[in-house]
Residue frames as qw, qx, qy, qz and C-alpha x, y, z in Angstrom:
[[0.762, 0.050, 0.499, -0.411, 8.06, 2.43, 2.74],
 [0.790, 0.526, -0.204, -0.242, 8.71, 1.42, -0.86],
 [0.326, 0.577, -0.734, 0.149, 12.25, 0.24, -0.12],
 [0.354, -0.248, 0.788, -0.440, 11.14, -1.69, 2.97],
 [0.795, 0.247, 0.304, -0.463, 8.32, -3.31, 1.00],
 [0.505, 0.593, -0.546, -0.310, 10.54, -4.47, -1.89],
 [0.066, 0.294, -0.951, 0.067, 11.84, -7.71, -0.30],
 [0.475, 0.205, 0.716, -0.468, 8.34, -8.71, 0.83],
 [0.642, 0.565, -0.024, -0.518, 6.93, -8.03, -2.65],
 [0.364, 0.522, -0.744, -0.205, 9.70, -10.11, -4.20],
 [0.187, -0.133, 0.938, -0.260, 9.05, -13.01, -1.81],
 [0.504, 0.402, 0.649, -0.404, 5.35, -13.05, -2.76],
 [0.312, 0.135, 0.663, 0.667, 6.01, -12.20, -6.42],
 [0.122, 0.838, 0.524, -0.096, 3.74, -9.16, -6.38],
 [0.385, 0.456, 0.151, 0.788, 4.18, -5.81, -8.08],
 [0.224, -0.639, -0.370, 0.636, 4.34, -2.55, -6.15],
 [0.265, 0.627, 0.388, 0.622, 2.84, 0.44, -7.95],
 [0.249, -0.376, -0.315, 0.835, 3.48, 3.94, -6.64],
 [0.090, 0.729, 0.500, 0.458, 0.90, 6.66, -7.12],
 [0.161, 0.132, -0.233, 0.950, 1.05, 10.32, -6.15],
 [0.092, -0.607, -0.747, 0.254, -1.87, 10.88, -3.78],
 [0.038, -0.607, -0.132, 0.782, -1.56, 14.65, -4.15],
 [0.067, 0.217, -0.571, -0.789, -1.93, 14.40, -7.94],
 [0.275, -0.310, -0.833, -0.366, -5.29, 12.58, -7.73],
 [0.344, -0.366, 0.126, -0.855, -8.20, 14.48, -6.17],
 [0.841, -0.279, -0.305, -0.348, -10.07, 11.29, -5.24],
 [0.781, -0.037, -0.482, 0.395, -7.04, 9.75, -3.54],
 [0.178, 0.302, -0.342, 0.872, -6.19, 13.01, -1.80],
 [0.553, -0.396, -0.010, -0.733, -9.73, 13.28, -0.42],
 [0.902, -0.208, -0.351, -0.145, -9.73, 9.64, 0.69],
 [0.826, -0.110, -0.327, 0.445, -6.26, 9.45, 2.28],
 [0.179, -0.973, -0.017, -0.142, -5.47, 13.11, 3.03],
 [0.068, -0.822, 0.533, -0.186, -2.45, 13.29, 5.29],
 [0.842, -0.274, 0.458, -0.075, -2.21, 9.51, 5.80],
 [0.790, 0.577, -0.186, 0.090, 0.68, 9.12, 3.36],
 [0.339, 0.198, -0.793, -0.466, 2.50, 7.08, 2.53],
 [0.757, -0.004, 0.390, -0.524, -0.37, 4.63, 2.46],
 [0.013, 0.233, -0.934, -0.269, -0.18, 1.01, 1.36],
 [0.732, 0.196, 0.178, -0.628, -3.19, -0.49, -0.37],
 [0.343, -0.058, 0.914, 0.207, -3.65, -4.07, -1.50],
 [0.377, 0.602, 0.695, 0.112, -5.49, -3.87, -4.80],
 [0.215, 0.354, 0.306, 0.857, -6.68, -0.86, -6.75],
 [0.062, 0.346, 0.454, -0.819, -8.22, 2.17, -5.04],
 [0.385, -0.469, 0.374, -0.701, -10.97, 2.76, -4.14],
 [0.911, -0.146, -0.240, -0.301, -11.79, -0.96, -3.92],
 [0.599, 0.312, -0.632, 0.380, -8.38, -1.88, -2.48],
 [0.712, -0.627, -0.308, 0.069, -7.76, -2.65, 1.18],
 [0.039, 0.846, -0.369, 0.383, -5.66, -0.21, 3.21],
 [0.851, -0.092, -0.448, 0.258, -2.98, -2.26, 4.95],
 [0.553, -0.520, -0.222, 0.612, -1.06, 0.53, 6.67],
 [0.260, 0.886, 0.088, 0.373, -0.09, 4.17, 6.49],
 [0.240, -0.917, 0.309, -0.083, 2.85, 6.33, 7.65],
 [0.154, -0.562, 0.812, 0.031, 5.06, 3.28, 8.31],
 [0.608, 0.154, -0.713, -0.313, 5.17, -0.24, 6.97],
 [0.708, -0.290, 0.474, -0.437, 3.26, -2.77, 9.08],
 [0.205, 0.374, -0.876, -0.226, 5.13, -5.90, 8.02],
 [0.239, 0.107, 0.924, -0.280, 2.80, -8.24, 9.90],
 [0.526, 0.534, 0.342, -0.567, -0.33, -6.77, 8.25],
 [0.446, 0.598, -0.478, -0.463, 1.27, -7.03, 4.81],
 [0.053, 0.253, -0.965, -0.036, 2.42, -10.61, 5.39],
 [0.392, 0.269, 0.776, -0.416, -1.07, -11.61, 6.62],
 [0.544, 0.609, 0.096, -0.569, -2.78, -10.03, 3.63],
 [0.399, 0.570, -0.623, -0.357, -0.41, -11.49, 1.06],
 [0.109, -0.163, 0.977, -0.080, -0.51, -14.96, 2.55],
 [0.504, 0.381, 0.625, -0.459, -4.30, -14.98, 1.95],
 [0.517, 0.633, -0.171, -0.550, -4.04, -14.15, -1.77]]
C-alpha cells in the first residue's frame, strides 16, 4: 500500500508515516487484523480511509477536501 500511495502523496504534497500496528497496543486493539490500514490524520482521531488494499478514490476524495 505504501508504494501505491507514494505518487498520490507526492501529488498532494502530504507526508506518509508508517506505524507498526502490532507494536502499539491501542492501535492493535482498534485495527486488529485490518492491516495495512490507511488513516488520514493521527490515530485515534484520524479518519480510516481504507484497509487491506488502497482505495485510490477514497484517498483522492479525502485529500481534495484538505
